[in-house]
C-alpha positions as CSV (number, residue, x, y, z in Angstrom):
1,M,-15.9,106.9,73.2
2,T,-13.1,108.2,71.1
3,E,-10.2,105.8,70.7
4,R,-7.1,107.2,72.4
5,P,-3.7,107.2,70.8
6,F,-1.0,105.1,72.4
7,T,1.9,106.6,74.4
8,T,5.3,106.4,72.7
9,T,8.9,107.0,73.8
10,D,10.6,110.1,72.5
11,A,11.8,108.0,69.5
12,G,8.2,107.3,68.6
13,I,8.3,103.7,69.8
14,P,5.1,102.5,71.6
15,A,5.6,102.8,75.3
16,P,5.4,99.6,77.4
17,S,3.5,101.2,80.4
18,D,2.7,104.6,81.8
19,E,2.3,103.4,85.3
20,F,4.6,100.4,86.1
21,S,8.4,100.1,85.9
22,L,10.1,96.8,85.1
23,S,10.8,94.8,88.2
24,V,11.8,91.4,89.4
25,G,8.4,90.1,90.3
26,P,5.7,92.5,91.6
27,N,7.7,93.3,94.8
28,G,11.3,93.1,93.6
29,P,13.8,95.7,92.6
30,L,13.7,97.6,89.3
31,L,15.9,96.8,86.3
32,L,18.3,99.1,84.5
33,Q,17.1,97.6,81.2
34,D,13.8,99.6,81.6
35,H,14.9,102.2,79.1
36,Y,11.5,103.9,79.1
37,V,11.4,104.8,82.8
38,I,15.0,105.9,82.6
39,Q,14.2,108.1,79.6
40,K,11.2,109.6,81.5
41,M,13.3,110.4,84.5
42,A,16.3,111.7,82.5
43,Q,14.0,114.0,80.4
44,F,12.1,115.2,83.4
45,N,15.4,116.0,85.3
46,R,16.3,118.4,82.4
47,E,13.1,120.4,82.2
48,R,14.3,123.4,84.1
49,V,17.4,125.5,84.0
50,P,18.8,126.3,86.5
51,E,16.4,125.8,89.4
52,R,15.5,122.4,90.7
53,V,12.6,120.8,88.9
54,V,11.2,119.9,92.3
55,H,12.1,121.2,95.7
56,A,13.2,124.4,94.0
57,K,12.8,126.8,96.9
58,G,14.3,126.1,100.3
59,G,16.7,127.0,103.0
60,G,19.2,125.1,105.1
61,A,21.7,125.0,107.9
62,Y,24.7,123.1,109.2
63,G,24.5,121.0,112.4
64,V,25.5,117.7,114.1
65,L,24.0,114.3,114.7
66,R,24.7,112.8,118.1
67,I,24.0,109.1,118.7
68,T,23.1,108.3,122.3
69,E,22.0,104.7,122.1
70,D,23.7,101.5,121.0
71,V,22.3,100.2,117.8
72,S,25.3,98.2,116.7
73,Q,23.2,95.1,116.8
74,Y,21.3,96.5,113.8
75,T,24.0,98.4,111.7
76,K,27.7,98.7,111.4
77,A,27.5,102.2,109.9
78,S,29.9,104.4,111.7
79,L,27.7,107.4,112.1
80,F,25.1,105.4,114.1
81,Q,27.5,104.0,116.7
82,K,26.9,105.2,120.3
83,G,28.7,108.4,121.2
84,K,29.4,109.3,117.6
85,E,29.0,112.9,116.5
86,T,28.7,113.6,112.7
87,D,28.6,116.9,111.0
88,L,25.7,117.5,108.6
89,F,23.9,119.9,106.3
90,L,20.1,119.9,106.2
91,R,18.1,121.5,103.5
92,F,14.4,122.2,103.9
93,S,12.2,122.9,100.8
94,S,8.8,123.1,99.2
95,V,8.0,120.3,96.7
96,A,6.0,121.9,94.0
97,G,6.6,125.6,94.3
98,E,9.1,127.5,92.2
99,L,12.0,129.6,93.4
100,G,9.8,132.6,93.9
101,S,6.9,130.8,95.5
102,P,5.7,131.7,99.0
103,D,7.0,129.5,101.8
104,T,3.6,129.0,103.5
105,Q,1.7,127.6,100.5
106,R,0.1,124.2,101.0
107,D,2.7,121.7,100.0
108,P,4.8,118.9,101.4
109,R,8.2,120.0,102.7
110,G,11.5,118.4,101.8
111,F,13.8,117.3,104.6
112,A,17.2,116.3,103.0
113,I,20.3,115.6,105.1
114,K,23.9,115.2,104.1
115,F,26.0,113.5,106.7
116,Y,29.7,114.1,106.3
117,T,30.9,110.7,107.7
118,E,34.4,109.2,107.9
119,E,33.2,106.6,105.4
120,G,32.0,109.2,102.9
121,N,28.8,111.2,102.5
122,Y,25.5,109.6,103.6
123,D,22.5,111.4,102.1
124,L,19.0,110.8,103.5
125,V,16.4,112.5,101.3
126,G,12.9,112.7,102.8
127,N,9.9,114.9,103.5
128,N,7.9,116.1,106.5
129,T,5.5,113.2,105.9
130,P,6.3,109.5,106.2
131,I,4.6,108.6,103.0
132,F,4.3,109.9,99.4
133,F,1.7,110.3,96.6
134,I,2.8,107.4,94.4
135,R,4.7,104.1,94.7
136,D,6.2,103.7,91.2
137,P,8.8,106.1,89.7
138,S,7.2,105.7,86.2
139,K,4.4,108.0,87.4
140,F,6.7,110.6,89.1
141,S,7.1,113.1,86.3
142,D,3.4,112.9,85.5
143,F,2.5,113.5,89.1
144,I,4.8,116.6,89.3
145,H,3.4,117.9,86.0
146,S,-0.1,117.8,87.4
147,Q,1.0,119.9,90.4
148,K,3.0,122.5,88.3
149,R,1.8,124.8,85.6
150,R,-0.4,124.2,82.5
151,A,1.3,124.3,79.1
152,D,-1.2,126.7,77.6
153,T,-1.9,129.3,80.3
154,N,1.2,128.8,82.5
155,L,-1.2,128.7,85.5
156,R,-1.5,126.2,88.4
157,D,-4.7,124.2,87.9
158,H,-6.5,122.6,90.8
159,N,-8.7,120.6,88.3
160,M,-5.5,119.1,86.9
161,Q,-4.3,118.2,90.4
162,W,-7.5,116.5,91.4
163,D,-7.6,114.7,88.0
164,F,-4.3,113.0,88.8
165,W,-5.1,112.3,92.4
166,T,-8.6,110.8,91.8
167,L,-7.2,108.6,89.1
168,S,-4.4,107.5,91.4
169,P,-6.0,106.1,94.6
170,E,-2.6,105.3,96.1
171,S,-2.3,109.1,96.6
172,A,-5.1,109.2,99.2
173,H,-2.8,108.8,102.3
174,Q,-0.5,111.6,101.3
175,V,-3.3,113.9,100.1
176,T,-5.0,113.4,103.5
177,F,-1.8,114.6,105.2
178,L,-1.4,117.4,102.8
179,M,-5.0,118.7,103.3
180,T,-4.7,118.8,107.1
181,D,-3.0,121.7,108.8
182,R,0.3,119.8,108.5
183,G,0.3,120.9,104.9
184,T,0.9,124.4,106.1
185,P,3.6,124.1,108.9
186,K,4.3,127.3,110.9
187,S,8.0,126.9,110.3
188,W,10.5,124.2,109.4
189,R,11.5,124.1,113.0
190,H,8.0,123.1,114.0
191,M,7.6,120.0,111.8
192,H,8.8,116.4,111.8
193,G,11.1,114.9,109.2
194,F,11.0,111.4,107.8
195,G,13.3,109.3,105.6
196,S,10.0,108.0,104.2
197,H,11.5,105.1,102.3
198,T,12.4,101.7,103.9
199,F,16.2,101.1,104.0
200,L,18.3,98.1,104.7
201,W,20.6,98.0,107.8
202,Y,23.2,95.3,108.3
203,N,25.5,94.7,111.2
204,A,29.1,93.6,111.4
205,A,28.0,90.0,111.5
206,G,26.1,90.4,108.2
207,E,22.6,90.2,109.9
208,K,20.0,92.3,108.1
209,F,17.2,94.5,109.2
210,W,14.7,96.9,107.5
211,V,14.6,100.4,108.9
212,K,12.6,103.6,108.7
213,Y,13.8,107.0,110.0
214,H,11.8,109.5,112.0
215,F,13.0,113.0,113.1
216,K,10.7,114.3,115.8
217,T,10.8,118.1,116.3
218,D,11.8,119.1,119.9
219,Q,10.1,122.4,119.3
220,G,6.7,120.8,119.1
221,I,4.4,120.5,116.1
222,E,2.9,123.9,115.1
223,N,0.9,124.6,112.0
224,F,-1.0,127.4,110.4
225,T,-4.6,127.2,109.5
226,D,-5.3,127.7,105.8
227,A,-6.4,131.3,106.5
228,E,-3.3,132.0,108.6
229,A,-1.0,130.6,105.9
230,G,-2.6,132.8,103.3
231,A,-2.2,135.9,105.5
232,V,1.5,135.2,106.0
233,I,1.9,134.9,102.2
234,A,0.8,138.5,102.0
235,Q,3.2,139.6,104.7
236,D,6.3,137.6,104.1
237,A,6.7,135.2,101.2
238,D,10.1,134.1,102.7
239,H,8.7,133.4,106.1
240,H,10.3,129.9,106.6
241,I,13.7,130.9,105.3
242,R,13.7,134.0,107.6
243,D,12.5,132.1,110.6
244,L,15.2,129.4,110.4
245,H,18.1,131.9,109.8
246,T,16.9,134.2,112.6
247,A,16.5,131.4,115.1
248,I,20.0,130.1,114.5
249,R,21.6,133.5,114.4
250,N,20.0,134.3,117.8
251,G,21.3,131.1,119.3
252,D,18.0,129.3,119.3
253,H,19.3,126.1,117.8
254,P,16.4,123.8,116.6
255,S,16.7,120.1,117.2
256,W,15.0,116.8,116.4
257,T,14.9,113.5,118.3
258,V,16.1,110.8,116.0
259,N,14.0,107.6,116.1
260,V,14.0,104.5,114.0
261,Q,11.6,101.6,113.4
262,I,13.3,98.2,113.0
263,M,11.8,95.3,111.2
264,P,13.5,91.9,111.1
265,F,14.6,91.1,107.6
266,A,12.6,87.9,107.3
267,A,9.4,89.6,108.6
268,A,8.9,91.5,105.4
269,A,8.1,88.5,103.3
270,D,4.8,87.7,105.0
271,Y,3.9,91.1,106.6
272,R,0.2,92.0,106.2
273,F,1.0,94.6,103.6
274,N,4.1,95.4,101.5
275,P,6.5,97.1,103.9
276,F,8.4,98.7,100.9
277,D,5.2,100.6,99.6
278,L,6.0,104.3,100.0
279,T,2.3,105.1,100.4
280,K,2.1,103.1,103.7
281,V,3.5,103.6,107.2
282,W,4.5,100.8,109.5
283,P,2.0,100.8,112.4
284,H,3.8,101.6,115.7
285,A,1.9,98.8,117.4
286,D,3.9,96.4,115.2
287,Y,7.2,98.2,115.1
288,P,7.5,100.9,117.8
289,E,9.9,103.8,117.4
290,I,13.3,103.4,119.1
291,T,15.2,106.7,120.1
292,I,18.8,106.6,119.0
293,G,20.0,110.2,119.2
294,R,19.4,113.9,118.4
295,L,20.0,116.2,115.4
296,T,20.8,119.8,116.1
297,L,21.2,122.8,113.6
298,D,23.6,125.4,114.9
299,R,25.2,127.3,112.0
300,N,23.8,129.3,109.1
301,P,25.3,129.1,105.6
302,E,27.5,132.1,104.6
303,N,26.5,132.1,100.9
304,Y,23.0,131.0,100.0
305,F,23.7,130.2,96.4
306,A,26.9,128.3,97.0
307,E,25.7,126.3,99.9
308,V,21.9,126.0,99.7
309,E,21.2,126.2,96.0
310,Q,24.2,124.0,95.0
311,A,23.7,121.5,97.8
312,A,23.1,118.1,96.0
313,F,21.6,115.2,97.8
314,E,21.4,111.7,96.4
315,P,19.8,108.6,98.0
316,A,22.5,106.5,96.2
317,N,25.1,107.8,98.7
318,L,24.9,104.8,101.1
319,V,27.8,104.1,103.4
320,P,28.7,100.6,104.7
321,G,26.1,99.3,107.0
322,I,23.2,100.8,105.0
323,G,21.6,99.6,101.8
324,A,18.7,100.1,99.5
325,S,15.4,98.2,99.8
326,P,13.1,97.0,97.0
327,D,11.0,100.2,97.4
328,K,10.4,101.1,93.7
329,M,10.4,104.8,94.3
330,L,13.7,104.6,96.2
331,Q,15.1,102.5,93.3
332,G,14.1,105.2,90.8
333,R,15.6,108.0,93.0
334,L,18.9,106.2,93.1
335,F,19.3,107.1,89.5
336,S,17.3,110.2,89.2
337,Y,18.9,112.4,91.9
338,P,22.6,112.2,90.8
339,D,21.5,112.5,87.1
340,T,19.7,115.7,87.7
341,H,22.6,117.1,89.7
342,R,25.0,116.4,86.8
343,Y,22.7,118.3,84.5
344,R,21.7,121.2,86.8
345,I,25.1,121.9,88.6
346,G,27.6,120.0,86.4
347,A,29.4,116.7,86.2
348,N,31.8,117.7,89.1
349,Y,29.1,118.9,91.6
350,L,30.6,116.7,94.3
351,Q,33.8,118.9,94.3
352,L,31.8,121.9,95.5
353,P,32.5,122.7,99.2
354,V,29.0,121.9,100.4
355,N,28.9,118.6,98.7
356,R,32.6,117.6,99.1
357,P,33.0,114.6,101.5
358,K,35.3,114.9,104.4
359,A,36.6,111.4,103.8
360,P,39.4,111.0,101.2
361,V,38.2,110.6,97.6
362,R,40.1,108.0,95.6
363,S,38.2,107.7,92.2
364,Y,39.2,107.0,88.6
365,N,36.7,109.7,87.4
366,K,38.5,112.5,85.6
367,D,38.1,115.7,83.7
368,G,34.8,117.3,82.7
369,A,33.6,120.9,83.2
370,M,34.7,122.7,86.3
371,R,36.9,119.9,87.7
372,Y,39.7,121.2,89.8
373,S,41.0,117.9,91.4
374,N,42.0,115.1,89.2
375,P,43.1,111.7,90.5
376,G,46.5,111.6,88.8
377,D,47.9,108.4,87.3
378,P,46.9,105.7,87.0
379,V,43.5,106.8,85.6
380,Y,42.0,103.3,85.0
381,A,41.2,100.1,86.9
382,P,42.3,97.4,87.1
383,N,46.0,98.4,87.0
384,T,49.4,97.3,88.2
385,A,50.6,100.9,89.1
386,G,49.5,100.9,92.7
387,G,46.2,102.7,92.2
388,P,43.3,102.2,94.6
389,A,41.2,99.0,94.5
390,A,37.7,98.3,95.6
391,D,37.2,96.2,98.7
392,P,33.8,94.3,98.7
393,A,34.3,93.5,102.3
394,F,33.1,96.9,103.3
395,F,29.6,95.9,102.1
396,A,29.5,92.4,103.3
397,G,25.9,91.8,104.4
398,E,24.4,94.2,101.9
399,S,23.3,91.5,99.4
400,Y,20.2,89.4,99.6
401,Q,18.4,87.0,97.2
402,V,15.5,88.1,94.9
403,A,13.7,86.0,92.3
404,G,10.7,86.5,90.1
405,E,9.4,86.9,86.6
406,I,10.4,90.1,84.8
407,I,7.1,92.0,84.6
408,R,5.5,95.4,84.8
409,S,3.1,95.3,87.7
410,A,1.7,97.0,90.7
411,Y,2.8,95.7,94.1
412,Q,1.2,92.4,94.9
413,R,-1.8,93.0,97.1
414,H,-2.2,91.5,100.5
415,A,-5.6,90.4,101.7
416,E,-6.0,93.2,104.3
417,D,-4.5,95.9,102.1
418,D,-6.0,98.7,99.9
419,D,-5.2,102.3,99.3
420,F,-7.7,103.7,101.7
421,V,-7.1,101.7,104.9
422,Q,-4.3,103.9,106.3
423,P,-5.9,107.3,105.4
424,R,-9.1,106.0,107.0
425,A,-7.2,105.1,110.2
426,L,-5.7,108.6,110.1
427,W,-9.2,110.1,110.0
428,E,-10.6,107.8,112.6
429,N,-7.8,107.4,115.1
430,V,-5.3,110.2,114.8
431,L,-7.0,113.5,113.8
432,S,-8.9,115.5,116.5
433,D,-12.4,116.9,115.8
434,T,-10.7,120.2,115.0
435,D,-8.3,118.5,112.6
436,R,-11.2,116.8,110.9
437,E,-13.1,120.0,110.5
438,H,-10.0,121.8,109.0
439,L,-9.3,118.8,106.7
440,V,-12.8,119.1,105.2
441,S,-12.7,122.9,104.9
442,N,-9.2,122.7,103.3
443,I,-10.3,120.1,100.8
444,V,-13.5,122.1,100.0
445,G,-11.5,125.3,99.6
446,H,-9.0,123.7,97.3
447,A,-11.6,121.9,95.2
448,S,-13.7,125.1,94.9
449,A,-11.2,126.8,92.6
450,P,-13.0,128.2,89.6
451,E,-11.2,125.8,87.2
452,V,-12.5,122.7,89.0
453,T,-15.4,121.3,86.9
454,A,-18.7,119.9,88.3
455,D,-17.7,116.4,87.1
456,M,-14.4,116.7,88.9
457,K,-16.1,117.7,92.1
458,K,-18.1,114.5,92.0
459,R,-14.9,112.5,91.6
460,V,-13.4,114.4,94.5
461,V,-16.3,113.5,96.7
462,E,-16.1,109.8,95.6
463,Y,-12.3,109.9,96.4
464,W,-12.9,111.1,99.9
465,T,-15.9,108.8,100.5
466,N,-13.6,105.9,99.8
467,V,-11.4,107.2,102.7
468,H,-14.4,107.6,105.0
469,K,-18.1,108.2,104.4
470,D,-18.3,111.0,106.9
471,L,-15.3,112.8,105.2
472,G,-16.9,112.3,101.8
473,Q,-20.2,113.6,103.1
474,G,-18.6,116.7,104.6
475,V,-16.8,117.4,101.3
476,A,-20.0,116.8,99.3
477,N,-21.9,119.3,101.5
478,G,-19.1,121.9,101.2
479,L,-18.9,121.6,97.4
480,G,-22.7,121.5,97.0
481,V,-22.6,118.0,95.4
482,A,-25.6,115.8,95.7
483,W,-24.3,112.5,97.0
484,R,-25.8,109.1,98.0
């Protein structure tokens, strides 16, 4: 076997890891001193001008969140108090496709919400699936590269996609979702949305809880088959954008029931798998969903570029009562999202109308390209000139103790945990016979692309056999691969 060269940073220094970010213990938060993962994300964020490097094509609308239940025992965040109504902007998108890509292509869909709260903007950036392909941000740019275009031919390559997936078994849960008919939703109105990550909630007394967000479509789940999605591509590449705009224009305002799962703070420590792992869901038998309100979209943008293309969402926008969890992917996104906005839109992107908070802005940031509102004197802190001062009391309850050796590591495994348990449960307990049949045929169709090699097809069969032997056998039969 030929010896492979080692990976380096862009400065030619040997890279410490291609897969694992530096964290406090295997399950703890990431460290800013991990210059390599920051370099990877910063470089990745600057690969495209001017479209988004991911979630490039999408559409959106304005609406309102109405809270109908009392959850003050879990969070003091003002937008989640009973009776509260909060204006919002929601952007839907495709993950891997470019600006000109067809809407009904098989792909996860982004579900990003900007809440204009009285305490500042709260951004919740998720997808139409509750999980993701990877659990460490160090692999994110590599994952997206495998789903985009080759450097030599500039063509999408299914062999490249399966190469990454089969070498990354943690992807199995999300790829199972993707290859069902939920990978080709009929419209954005007919799909669920999820915050996906685990977040921290804390109440006025400082008590802490872990939370997951679920937005359940009130229109009902409707999907295209693979053949139907392909037919729509030929008829209308902008089907999802047109559907949402037309529905709202006609007064058919789509809505989603807002549910949360709540886990007591202390329960995370000895739960039967890592509750911060983005490739896992919390079983509803352990933590059932609690309905807290409804989200409704009722107004179309007036200028697509100004309001949809320049909408900028960042998971770091967390208002009092809400905090981050040790989810490594969330930790990476706290840096990555605002960094890419500063590059793609400009340093003062938060002064654009769609991004501008409705709460007063009292910041010491100044100048830079396209800034039209400067703070005035004083322009520094601390000062004795009467300028604003931070008040840590707003975030009392956000902190918690972490400890551990500084290492690069996968999440620590629990005895009952592996990467195939939950996709296997999806196959066995959730999908109908028709769903299973479509899952097999969708996988076979995708892995039958001419660029997928015979060796890769064997790896594809092994990947799905690890999920379930019947699924693996069905894929083997469809691909014509002799299998044990």
